[in-house]
N, CA, C and O atoms as CSV, one atom per row, in Angstrom:
chain,resi,resn,atom,element,x,y,z
A,1,MET,N,N,-2.624,4.326,-11.088
A,1,MET,CA,C,-2.322,3.666,-9.290
A,1,MET,C,C,-1.296,3.058,-10.594
A,1,MET,O,O,-2.180,2.642,-11.342
A,2,GLY,N,N,-0.171,2.801,-11.209
A,2,GLY,CA,C,0.677,2.047,-11.629
A,2,GLY,C,C,0.084,0.556,-12.233
A,2,GLY,O,O,-0.986,0.624,-12.837
A,3,ARG,N,N,0.656,-0.626,-12.111
A,3,ARG,CA,C,-0.517,-1.424,-13.075
A,3,ARG,C,C,-1.398,-2.013,-12.588
A,3,ARG,O,O,-1.602,-3.180,-12.923
A,4,ILE,N,N,-2.400,-1.203,-11.390
A,4,ILE,CA,C,-3.208,-1.391,-10.538
A,4,ILE,C,C,-4.459,-1.512,-12.084
A,4,ILE,O,O,-4.418,-0.450,-12.704
A,5,ASN,N,N,-5.447,-2.531,-12.718
A,5,ASN,CA,C,-6.331,-1.359,-13.269
A,5,ASN,C,C,-7.347,-2.422,-13.282
A,5,ASN,O,O,-7.230,-3.625,-13.513
A,6,LEU,N,N,-8.494,-1.617,-12.944
A,6,LEU,CA,C,-9.834,-1.691,-12.141
A,6,LEU,C,C,-10.758,-1.451,-13.384
A,6,LEU,O,O,-10.456,-0.517,-14.128
A,7,LYS,N,N,-12.219,-2.466,-13.765
A,7,LYS,CA,C,-12.800,-1.866,-14.222
A,7,LYS,C,C,-14.133,-1.252,-13.408
A,7,LYS,O,O,-14.195,-1.275,-12.179
A,8,ILE,N,N,-14.787,-0.912,-13.934
A,8,ILE,CA,C,-16.142,0.440,-12.716
A,8,ILE,C,C,-16.785,-0.522,-11.839
A,8,ILE,O,O,-17.385,-1.475,-12.338
A,9,GLY,N,N,-16.712,-0.345,-10.404
A,9,GLY,CA,C,-17.427,-1.487,-9.266
A,9,GLY,C,C,-16.812,-3.111,-9.528
A,9,GLY,O,O,-17.549,-4.094,-9.614
A,10,GLU,N,N,-15.250,-3.152,-9.637
A,10,GLU,CA,C,-14.475,-4.022,-9.383
A,10,GLU,C,C,-14.240,-3.987,-8.725
A,10,GLU,O,O,-14.688,-2.883,-8.414
A,11,CYS,N,N,-13.559,-4.458,-7.589
A,11,CYS,CA,C,-12.679,-4.272,-6.389
A,11,CYS,C,C,-11.577,-5.269,-6.481
A,11,CYS,O,O,-11.919,-6.331,-7.001
A,12,LYS,N,N,-10.144,-5.167,-6.042
A,12,LYS,CA,C,-9.462,-5.234,-5.953
A,12,LYS,C,C,-8.612,-5.569,-4.831
A,12,LYS,O,O,-8.399,-4.603,-4.099
A,13,MET,N,N,-7.652,-7.470,-4.216
A,13,MET,CA,C,-7.031,-6.830,-2.728
A,13,MET,C,C,-6.142,-6.902,-3.101
A,13,MET,O,O,-5.512,-7.473,-3.992
A,14,MET,N,N,-5.995,-5.951,-2.001
A,14,MET,CA,C,-4.371,-5.977,-2.401
A,14,MET,C,C,-3.013,-5.898,-0.602
A,14,MET,O,O,-2.906,-5.330,0.484
A,15,LEU,N,N,-2.407,-6.802,-1.380
A,15,LEU,CA,C,-1.737,-6.931,0.069
A,15,LEU,C,C,-0.059,-5.961,0.568
A,15,LEU,O,O,0.709,-6.918,0.675
A,16,PHE,N,N,0.554,-5.043,0.800
A,16,PHE,CA,C,1.743,-4.102,0.946
A,16,PHE,C,C,2.921,-4.969,1.734
A,16,PHE,O,O,3.030,-4.828,2.952
A,17,THR,N,N,3.515,-5.577,1.244
A,17,THR,CA,C,5.158,-6.118,1.971
A,17,THR,C,C,6.043,-5.247,0.846
A,17,THR,O,O,6.145,-4.447,-0.084
A,18,ALA,N,N,6.721,-6.412,2.083
A,18,ALA,CA,C,8.293,-5.850,1.751
A,18,ALA,C,C,9.364,-6.755,2.388
A,18,ALA,O,O,9.087,-6.971,3.567
A,19,ALA,N,N,10.420,-7.311,2.011
A,19,ALA,CA,C,11.166,-8.346,1.438
A,19,ALA,C,C,11.659,-8.965,3.052
A,19,ALA,O,O,11.575,-10.126,3.452
A,20,TRP,N,N,12.166,-7.805,3.749
A,20,TRP,CA,C,12.753,-7.478,5.244
A,20,TRP,C,C,12.455,-7.490,5.752
A,20,TRP,O,O,13.140,-7.550,6.773
A,21,CYS,N,N,10.506,-7.442,5.934
A,21,CYS,CA,C,9.407,-7.601,6.747
A,21,CYS,C,C,9.510,-9.518,7.111
A,21,CYS,O,O,9.521,-10.480,6.343
A,22,ASN,N,N,9.571,-9.421,8.629
A,22,ASN,CA,C,9.371,-10.878,9.313
A,22,ASN,C,C,8.081,-10.952,9.195
A,22,ASN,O,O,7.910,-11.973,8.528
A,23,PRO,N,N,7.075,-10.504,9.429
A,23,PRO,CA,C,5.819,-10.766,9.921
A,23,PRO,C,C,4.994,-10.969,8.255
A,23,PRO,O,O,3.960,-11.619,8.100
A,24,CYS,N,N,5.657,-10.329,7.268
A,24,CYS,CA,C,5.136,-10.326,5.377
A,24,CYS,C,C,5.335,-11.765,5.521
A,24,CYS,O,O,4.663,-12.797,5.523
A,25,ARG,N,N,7.061,-11.232,5.691
A,25,ARG,CA,C,7.499,-13.148,5.183
A,25,ARG,C,C,6.453,-14.665,5.670
A,25,ARG,O,O,6.676,-15.748,5.128
A,26,MET,N,N,5.261,-14.489,6.816
A,26,MET,CA,C,4.951,-14.868,7.649
A,26,MET,C,C,3.840,-15.584,6.814
A,26,MET,O,O,3.612,-16.792,6.888
A,27,VAL,N,N,3.264,-14.823,6.118
A,27,VAL,CA,C,1.537,-14.235,5.522
A,27,VAL,C,C,2.174,-14.392,4.206
A,27,VAL,O,O,1.134,-14.300,3.553
A,28,LYS,N,N,3.128,-14.567,3.277
A,28,LYS,CA,C,3.840,-14.663,2.047
A,28,LYS,C,C,3.766,-16.514,2.168
A,28,LYS,O,O,3.482,-17.340,1.301
A,29,LYS,N,N,4.156,-16.695,3.634
A,29,LYS,CA,C,4.230,-18.545,3.631
A,29,LYS,C,C,3.691,-19.353,4.197
A,29,LYS,O,O,3.735,-20.537,4.532
A,30,TYR,N,N,2.811,-17.935,4.285
A,30,TYR,CA,C,0.950,-19.204,4.410
A,30,TYR,C,C,0.218,-18.634,3.715
A,30,TYR,O,O,-0.274,-17.829,4.505
A,31,LEU,N,N,-0.414,-18.381,2.397
A,31,LEU,CA,C,-0.292,-17.402,1.017
A,31,LEU,C,C,-0.093,-18.394,-0.146
A,31,LEU,O,O,-0.788,-18.955,-0.993
A,32,ASP,N,N,1.339,-18.325,0.269
A,32,ASP,CA,C,2.074,-19.975,-1.411
A,32,ASP,C,C,0.899,-21.187,-0.713
A,32,ASP,O,O,0.080,-21.570,-1.549
A,33,ASP,N,N,0.756,-21.757,0.583
A,33,ASP,CA,C,0.091,-23.650,0.090
A,33,ASP,C,C,-1.887,-22.287,-0.143
A,33,ASP,O,O,-2.841,-23.065,-0.124
A,34,LYS,N,N,-2.154,-21.497,-0.231
A,34,LYS,CA,C,-3.430,-21.081,-0.515
A,34,LYS,C,C,-3.692,-20.651,-1.967
A,34,LYS,O,O,-4.550,-19.814,-2.246
A,35,PRO,N,N,-2.754,-21.387,-3.071
A,35,PRO,CA,C,-3.845,-20.674,-4.096
A,35,PRO,C,C,-3.822,-20.163,-4.937
A,35,PRO,O,O,-3.110,-19.654,-5.801
A,36,THR,N,N,-5.369,-20.455,-4.402
A,36,THR,CA,C,-6.972,-19.906,-5.145
A,36,THR,C,C,-6.512,-18.654,-3.979
A,36,THR,O,O,-6.054,-17.758,-4.688
A,37,LEU,N,N,-6.459,-18.342,-2.969
A,37,LEU,CA,C,-6.612,-17.624,-2.220
A,37,LEU,C,C,-5.399,-16.190,-2.561
A,37,LEU,O,O,-5.505,-14.983,-2.345
A,38,LEU,N,N,-3.824,-17.368,-3.428
A,38,LEU,CA,C,-3.351,-15.847,-3.677
A,38,LEU,C,C,-3.194,-15.351,-5.007
A,38,LEU,O,O,-2.361,-14.611,-5.528
A,39,ALA,N,N,-4.484,-16.109,-5.534
A,39,ALA,CA,C,-3.752,-16.149,-7.004
A,39,ALA,C,C,-5.569,-14.778,-7.055
A,39,ALA,O,O,-5.948,-14.216,-8.082
A,40,GLU,N,N,-6.244,-14.646,-5.685
A,40,GLU,CA,C,-7.164,-13.002,-5.723
A,40,GLU,C,C,-6.184,-12.012,-5.013
A,40,GLU,O,O,-6.915,-11.097,-4.632
A,41,LEU,N,N,-5.151,-11.787,-4.715
A,41,LEU,CA,C,-4.119,-11.070,-4.613
A,41,LEU,C,C,-3.630,-10.186,-5.341
A,41,LEU,O,O,-3.687,-10.531,-6.521
A,42,GLU,N,N,-3.054,-8.948,-5.152
A,42,GLU,CA,C,-1.884,-8.284,-5.868
A,42,GLU,C,C,-1.175,-8.137,-5.304
A,42,GLU,O,O,-1.040,-6.943,-5.038
A,43,ILE,N,N,-0.166,-9.062,-4.655
A,43,ILE,CA,C,1.098,-8.545,-3.607
A,43,ILE,C,C,2.337,-7.729,-4.435
A,43,ILE,O,O,3.095,-7.956,-5.378
A,44,ILE,N,N,1.959,-6.271,-3.156
A,44,ILE,CA,C,3.411,-5.513,-3.688
A,44,ILE,C,C,3.842,-5.101,-2.765
A,44,ILE,O,O,3.420,-4.908,-1.624
A,45,ASP,N,N,4.963,-4.911,-3.392
A,45,ASP,CA,C,6.719,-5.025,-2.770
A,45,ASP,C,C,6.360,-3.296,-2.489
A,45,ASP,O,O,5.450,-2.718,-3.084
A,46,ILE,N,N,7.276,-2.621,-1.460
A,46,ILE,CA,C,6.753,-0.938,-0.745
A,46,ILE,C,C,7.732,-0.299,-1.490
A,46,ILE,O,O,7.713,0.823,-1.996
A,47,ASP,N,N,8.864,-1.427,-1.495
A,47,ASP,CA,C,10.637,-0.925,-1.718
A,47,ASP,C,C,10.319,-0.458,-3.151
A,47,ASP,O,O,10.388,0.728,-3.472
A,48,ASP,N,N,9.922,-1.568,-4.104
A,48,ASP,CA,C,9.828,-1.869,-5.436
A,48,ASP,C,C,8.580,-0.501,-6.443
A,48,ASP,O,O,8.431,0.160,-7.471
A,49,GLU,N,N,8.211,-0.734,-5.576
A,49,GLU,CA,C,7.038,0.405,-6.261
A,49,GLU,C,C,6.155,1.259,-4.965
A,49,GLU,O,O,5.012,1.131,-4.529
A,50,PRO,N,N,7.292,2.163,-4.617
A,50,PRO,CA,C,6.956,2.936,-3.391
A,50,PRO,C,C,6.129,3.851,-4.045
A,50,PRO,O,O,5.794,4.629,-3.152
A,51,GLU,N,N,5.699,4.146,-4.907
A,51,GLU,CA,C,4.468,5.268,-5.425
A,51,GLU,C,C,2.678,4.708,-5.555
A,51,GLU,O,O,1.635,5.245,-5.927
A,52,LEU,N,N,3.166,2.990,-4.877
A,52,LEU,CA,C,1.605,2.600,-4.974
A,52,LEU,C,C,1.185,2.346,-3.525
A,52,LEU,O,O,-0.008,2.138,-3.306
A,53,ALA,N,N,2.048,2.344,-2.536
A,53,ALA,CA,C,2.208,1.851,-1.382
A,53,ALA,C,C,2.103,3.745,-0.924
A,53,ALA,O,O,3.160,4.065,-0.379
A,54,VAL,N,N,1.202,4.840,-1.026
A,54,VAL,CA,C,1.505,6.127,-0.396
A,54,VAL,C,C,0.273,6.150,0.248
A,54,VAL,O,O,-0.720,6.450,-0.416
A,55,GLY,N,N,0.142,5.820,1.709
A,55,GLY,CA,C,-0.530,6.332,2.393
A,55,GLY,C,C,-0.675,5.142,3.308
A,55,GLY,O,O,-1.699,4.817,3.909
A,56,ILE,N,N,0.539,4.517,3.329
A,56,ILE,CA,C,-0.401,2.954,3.993
A,56,ILE,C,C,0.966,3.508,5.140
A,56,ILE,O,O,1.618,4.531,4.929
A,57,ARG,N,N,1.154,2.717,6.164
A,57,ARG,CA,C,1.413,3.589,7.119
A,57,ARG,C,C,2.703,2.525,7.844
A,57,ARG,O,O,3.879,2.715,8.157
A,58,SER,N,N,1.557,1.083,7.917
A,58,SER,CA,C,2.074,-0.409,8.685
A,58,SER,C,C,2.385,-1.658,7.856
A,58,SER,O,O,1.457,-1.748,7.052
A,59,ILE,N,N,3.172,-2.577,7.683
A,59,ILE,CA,C,3.177,-3.769,6.570
A,59,ILE,C,C,3.398,-4.614,7.511
A,59,ILE,O,O,4.188,-4.196,8.358
A,60,PRO,N,N,2.869,-5.962,7.729
A,60,PRO,CA,C,2.299,-6.112,6.347
A,60,PRO,C,C,0.139,-4.891,5.723
A,60,PRO,O,O,-0.698,-4.162,6.255
A,61,ALA,N,N,0.283,-5.201,5.074
A,61,ALA,CA,C,-1.341,-4.108,4.766
A,61,ALA,C,C,-2.140,-5.443,3.543
A,61,ALA,O,O,-1.802,-6.184,2.620
A,62,LEU,N,N,-3.402,-5.049,4.371
A,62,LEU,CA,C,-4.628,-6.081,3.244
A,62,LEU,C,C,-5.204,-4.846,2.811
A,62,LEU,O,O,-5.904,-4.223,3.609
A,63,VAL,N,N,-4.976,-4.332,1.472
A,63,VAL,CA,C,-5.912,-3.215,0.953
A,63,VAL,C,C,-6.670,-3.821,0.109
A,63,VAL,O,O,-6.366,-4.738,-0.653
A,64,ALA,N,N,-8.624,-2.798,0.385
A,64,ALA,CA,C,-9.586,-2.969,-1.215
A,64,ALA,C,C,-9.280,-2.156,-2.255
A,64,ALA,O,O,-8.397,-1.435,-1.793
A,65,ASN,N,N,-9.489,-1.805,-3.477
A,65,ASN,CA,C,-9.596,-0.652,-3.489
A,65,ASN,C,C,-10.650,-1.347,-4.424
A,65,ASN,O,O,-10.911,-2.526,-4.667
A,66,GLU,N,N,-11.347,0.339,-5.019
A,66,GLU,CA,C,-12.984,0.237,-5.521
A,66,GLU,C,C,-12.548,1.435,-6.660
A,66,GLU,O,O,-11.841,2.433,-6.522
A,67,GLN,N,N,-13.110,1.020,-7.574
A,67,GLN,CA,C,-12.998,2.398,-8.432
A,67,GLN,C,C,-15.307,2.083,-8.706
A,67,GLN,O,O,-16.050,1.206,-9.148
A,68,ILE,N,N,-15.437,3.571,-8.032
A,68,ILE,CA,C,-17.071,3.878,-8.811
A,68,ILE,C,C,-17.586,4.987,-9.615
A,68,ILE,O,O,-16.817,5.941,-9.493
A,69,TYR,N,N,-18.344,5.195,-10.209
A,69,TYR,CA,C,-18.479,6.129,-10.680
A,69,TYR,C,C,-19.812,6.292,-9.936
A,69,TYR,O,O,-20.461,5.472,-9.287
A,70,THR,N,N,-20.095,7.947,-10.292
A,70,THR,CA,C,-20.846,8.615,-9.260
A,70,THR,C,C,-21.456,10.050,-10.644
A,70,THR,O,O,-21.814,11.225,-10.554
A,71,GLY,N,N,-21.288,9.125,-11.707
A,71,GLY,CA,C,-22.154,10.584,-12.968
A,71,GLY,C,C,-21.381,11.086,-13.730
A,71,GLY,O,O,-21.464,11.119,-14.958
A,72,ASP,N,N,-20.139,11.743,-12.695
A,72,ASP,CA,C,-19.375,12.388,-13.446
A,72,ASP,C,C,-17.811,12.192,-13.010
A,72,ASP,O,O,-16.995,13.087,-13.235
A,73,GLN,N,N,-17.562,11.358,-12.577
A,73,GLN,CA,C,-16.909,10.526,-12.257
A,73,GLN,C,C,-16.595,9.816,-11.996
A,73,GLN,O,O,-17.564,9.247,-11.494
A,74,VAL,N,N,-15.166,8.747,-11.832
A,74,VAL,CA,C,-14.601,7.588,-10.972
A,74,VAL,C,C,-13.854,8.131,-10.107
A,74,VAL,O,O,-13.220,9.184,-10.041
A,75,LEU,N,N,-14.126,6.729,-9.062
A,75,LEU,CA,C,-13.575,7.885,-7.844
A,75,LEU,C,C,-12.891,6.120,-7.669
A,75,LEU,O,O,-13.473,5.079,-7.974
A,76,THR,N,N,-10.953,6.344,-6.856
A,76,THR,CA,C,-10.803,5.240,-6.437
A,76,THR,C,C,-10.761,4.995,-5.244
A,76,THR,O,O,-10.277,5.993,-4.711
A,77,TYR,N,N,-11.075,3.950,-4.213
A,77,TYR,CA,C,-11.716,3.713,-2.868
A,77,TYR,C,C,-10.730,3.093,-2.600
A,77,TYR,O,O,-10.616,2.124,-3.350
A,78,LEU,N,N,-9.416,3.236,-1.398
A,78,LEU,CA,C,-9.268,2.471,-1.131
A,78,LEU,C,C,-9.294,2.439,0.708
A,78,LEU,O,O,-9.301,3.279,1.608
A,79,LYS,N,N,-9.304,0.758,0.579
A,79,LYS,CA,C,-10.068,0.777,2.195
A,79,LYS,C,C,-9.259,-0.321,2.834
A,79,LYS,O,O,-9.353,-1.530,2.619
A,80,THR,N,N,-8.381,0.359,3.723
A,80,THR,CA,C,-7.101,-0.915,4.670
A,80,THR,C,C,-8.853,-1.839,5.822
A,80,THR,O,O,-9.875,-1.559,6.448
A,81,LEU,N,N,-7.972,-2.997,5.334
A,81,LEU,CA,C,-8.737,-4.042,5.793
A,81,LEU,C,C,-8.040,-4.096,6.872
A,81,LEU,O,O,-8.304,-4.931,7.737
């Protein structure tokens, strides 16, 4: 998945946004005042990295990405919050 690197069992929160999206700008402005929360998020611009935004139907979208080991393979789960 491009630049998103996870260890097995690790969960990463991703916020999908776009520069032209007014609600996204409002969320970013809110997050700018919350540096601790901002540090926990991977902010992804869907125009800059469309390959990461496959399956995202509306923005802003907050998604949890987790990899799990099933014994014979590693599965990556995306869950929209």
